[in-house]
C-alpha positions in Angstrom: -3.1 -62.9 -34.1 -6.1 -60.7 -32.9 -9.0 -61.6 -31.3 -11.7 -63.2 -33.3 -15.3 -63.6 -31.6 -18.7 -65.7 -33.2 -21.8 -63.8 -34.0 -22.8 -65.4 -30.5 -20.8 -64.0 -28.7 -20.1 -60.5 -29.7 -24.2 -60.4 -29.5 -23.5 -61.6 -25.7 -20.7 -58.9 -25.1 -22.9 -56.0 -26.7 -26.2 -57.8 -24.9 -28.1 -57.3 -28.2 -29.3 -60.3 -29.9 -27.7 -62.0 -33.2 -30.3 -60.8 -35.8 -29.8 -57.0 -34.4 -26.0 -57.3 -35.0 -27.0 -59.2 -38.8 -29.2 -56.4 -39.3 -27.3 -53.3 -38.7 -24.1 -54.8 -40.8 -26.6 -54.8 -43.6 -28.1 -51.7 -42.9 -25.4 -50.2 -42.2 -23.2 -51.7 -45.2 -20.8 -53.0 -42.5 -17.9 -55.1 -44.1 -17.5 -57.6 -41.3 -14.8 -60.8 -41.7 -16.1 -63.8 -42.5 -13.6 -67.1 -42.0 -13.1 -69.6 -44.4 -16.1 -71.6 -44.3 -18.3 -67.7 -44.6 -18.9 -67.5 -41.3 -19.0 -64.2 -39.6 -16.4 -63.4 -36.9 -15.6 -59.9 -35.2 -12.8 -58.1 -33.6 -12.5 -55.5 -31.1 -12.5 -53.0 -33.3 -15.7 -54.3 -34.8 -16.9 -54.6 -31.0 -16.2 -51.3 -30.3 -17.9 -50.0 -33.6 -20.9 -51.7 -32.4 -20.8 -49.8 -29.2 -21.1 -46.9 -30.5 -23.4 -47.7 -32.8 -25.6 -49.2 -29.7 -24.8 -46.1 -27.6 -26.0 -43.8 -31.2 -29.4 -46.1 -31.1 -29.8 -44.9 -27.2 -29.5 -41.6 -27.9 -32.5 -42.0 -30.1 -30.7 -41.5 -33.7 -31.9 -44.1 -36.5 -29.7 -46.2 -38.5 -30.0 -43.8 -41.3 -28.5 -41.0 -39.6 -25.7 -43.2 -38.0 -24.9 -44.8 -41.3 -23.8 -40.9 -42.0 -21.9 -41.2 -38.6 -20.1 -44.1 -39.7 -17.0 -42.5 -41.5 -16.3 -40.3 -38.7 -17.1 -43.2 -35.4 -14.4 -45.1 -37.6 -12.1 -42.2 -38.3 -12.1 -41.6 -34.6 -11.2 -44.8 -34.1 -7.9 -45.5 -35.8 
């Protein structure tokens, strides 16, 4: 079974606040998994996606521009 990470664990790995992850999820319309209780959990794939998003933010892209790039980012990760 693939490793699952909580919001807190993922935020620590990425070096961002948990609220940032939730904001990015909402603004970019990302499909994040939820467990039986409805709590978010993240996979290694999700973390890699967030690392790509974080890098694009660091380079100065706004979420609006990143949202348009999500299909390309996910395609390159497959």
